[in-house]
C-alpha positions as CSV (number, residue, x, y, z in Angstrom):
1,X,-3.2,-26.9,70.7
2,X,0.4,-25.6,71.2
3,X,2.3,-23.8,68.9
4,X,5.8,-23.1,68.1
5,X,7.5,-20.5,66.5
6,X,9.9,-20.8,63.5
7,X,13.1,-18.8,62.7
8,X,15.9,-18.8,60.6
9,X,19.1,-16.6,59.7
10,X,18.6,-17.7,55.8
11,X,15.5,-15.7,55.6
12,X,15.5,-12.1,56.7
13,X,14.7,-11.7,60.5
14,X,11.5,-10.1,61.0
15,X,11.7,-6.2,60.5
16,X,8.7,-5.9,62.4
17,X,6.8,-7.1,65.7
18,X,5.9,-10.9,63.5
19,X,7.6,-13.8,63.4
20,X,9.0,-15.4,60.2
21,X,6.4,-18.4,60.4
22,X,3.9,-20.2,63.4
23,X,3.1,-23.5,63.5
24,X,0.3,-25.0,64.2
25,X,-0.4,-28.4,63.9
26,X,0.3,-29.2,61.1
27,X,-0.2,-26.1,59.4
28,X,2.7,-23.6,59.1
29,X,1.4,-19.7,58.5
30,X,4.5,-18.1,56.5
31,X,4.7,-14.6,57.1
32,X,5.2,-12.2,54.0
33,X,8.9,-11.7,52.7
34,X,9.8,-9.5,50.6
35,X,13.2,-9.1,48.4
36,X,15.1,-8.7,51.5
37,X,18.8,-10.1,51.3
38,X,19.0,-11.9,54.7
39,X,23.0,-10.8,55.7
40,X,22.7,-7.4,54.7
41,X,18.6,-6.8,55.1
42,X,19.5,-4.6,52.1
43,X,16.8,-5.3,49.1
44,X,18.3,-7.4,46.6
45,X,20.1,-5.6,43.6
46,X,18.9,-6.0,40.3
47,X,15.6,-6.1,38.8
48,X,11.8,-7.2,39.2
49,X,13.1,-10.8,38.5
50,X,16.3,-10.6,40.9
51,X,13.6,-9.5,43.3
52,X,11.0,-12.0,43.1
53,X,13.6,-14.6,42.5
54,X,14.8,-13.2,46.4
55,X,11.4,-13.2,47.8
56,X,11.0,-17.1,46.8
57,X,14.3,-17.9,47.9
58,X,13.2,-16.2,51.4
59,X,10.1,-18.6,51.7
60,X,11.7,-22.0,50.7
61,X,14.1,-21.2,53.4
62,X,11.8,-20.3,55.9
63,X,9.4,-23.5,55.0
64,X,12.8,-25.5,55.6
65,X,13.1,-24.5,58.8
66,X,9.6,-25.5,59.5
67,X,10.2,-29.3,58.3
68,X,9.0,-28.3,55.3
69,X,9.8,-27.4,51.6
70,X,7.5,-25.3,49.2
71,X,6.3,-27.9,48.0
72,X,4.1,-28.0,51.0
73,X,2.2,-24.8,50.2
74,X,-1.2,-25.1,50.1
75,X,-1.8,-20.9,49.3
76,X,-0.2,-18.1,48.0
77,X,-0.2,-14.8,48.5
78,X,1.4,-12.3,46.3
79,X,1.1,-8.4,46.6
80,X,2.6,-6.3,43.9
81,X,2.7,-3.0,43.3
82,X,2.8,-3.7,39.5
83,X,0.2,-6.0,38.1
84,X,2.1,-5.8,34.9
85,X,4.2,-8.0,36.8
86,X,2.0,-11.0,36.8
87,X,3.5,-13.2,34.2
88,X,6.9,-12.3,35.5
89,X,5.4,-13.9,38.7
90,X,4.4,-17.3,36.8
91,X,7.5,-18.0,34.9
92,X,9.8,-17.5,38.2
93,X,7.1,-19.2,40.1
94,X,7.5,-22.4,38.1
95,X,11.1,-22.6,39.0
96,X,9.9,-23.1,42.3
97,X,6.5,-24.9,41.9
98,X,5.5,-28.4,40.2
99,X,2.4,-29.1,39.3
100,X,0.3,-29.7,41.8
101,X,0.4,-25.6,42.3
102,X,-1.4,-24.1,45.3
103,X,-4.2,-22.0,45.1
104,X,-2.9,-18.3,44.9
105,X,-4.1,-14.5,45.2
106,X,-2.2,-11.5,43.6
107,X,-3.1,-8.9,44.5
108,X,-2.3,-4.9,43.0
109,X,-1.2,-3.0,46.1
110,X,0.2,1.2,46.2
111,X,3.6,0.0,48.4
112,X,5.5,-2.1,49.9
113,X,8.0,-1.9,53.0
114,X,11.5,-0.7,51.7
115,X,10.4,0.2,48.9
116,X,10.0,-3.5,47.4
117,X,8.1,-4.5,43.9
118,X,6.8,-7.6,45.3
119,X,6.1,-9.2,49.1
120,X,3.9,-13.3,49.5
121,X,3.4,-14.8,52.6
122,X,2.4,-18.5,52.3
123,X,0.6,-21.2,54.4
124,X,1.7,-25.1,54.4
125,X,0.5,-28.4,55.9
126,X,3.2,-30.0,57.0
127,X,2.8,-34.5,57.3
128,X,-0.3,-34.3,54.9
């Protein structure tokens, strides 16, 4: 099965040795997104809600570059430096997703790149 690398200027460029996303067949694996503003590559200004919104926006841009949307996401992983932000993630996520929601995990972590409070990655399936 051939794989295709997905890339867009509408999301932050990779800050390491990875691709924004990789498509294998109908499955697209979206790399972790932190709340970087694509144009500046700086963490978005504002509170935790602003960071969560930026991450969802970044994931959406990569999903669209792959030919899909967040509606095609089947699995979402959320990494938080403070699990107290779990309810805020749910609140903002409800603005980006509708039922039926993807499978999801939320994991508390000690730290994230660039001092971010949140990171998310996803798996989506196209053409189904």
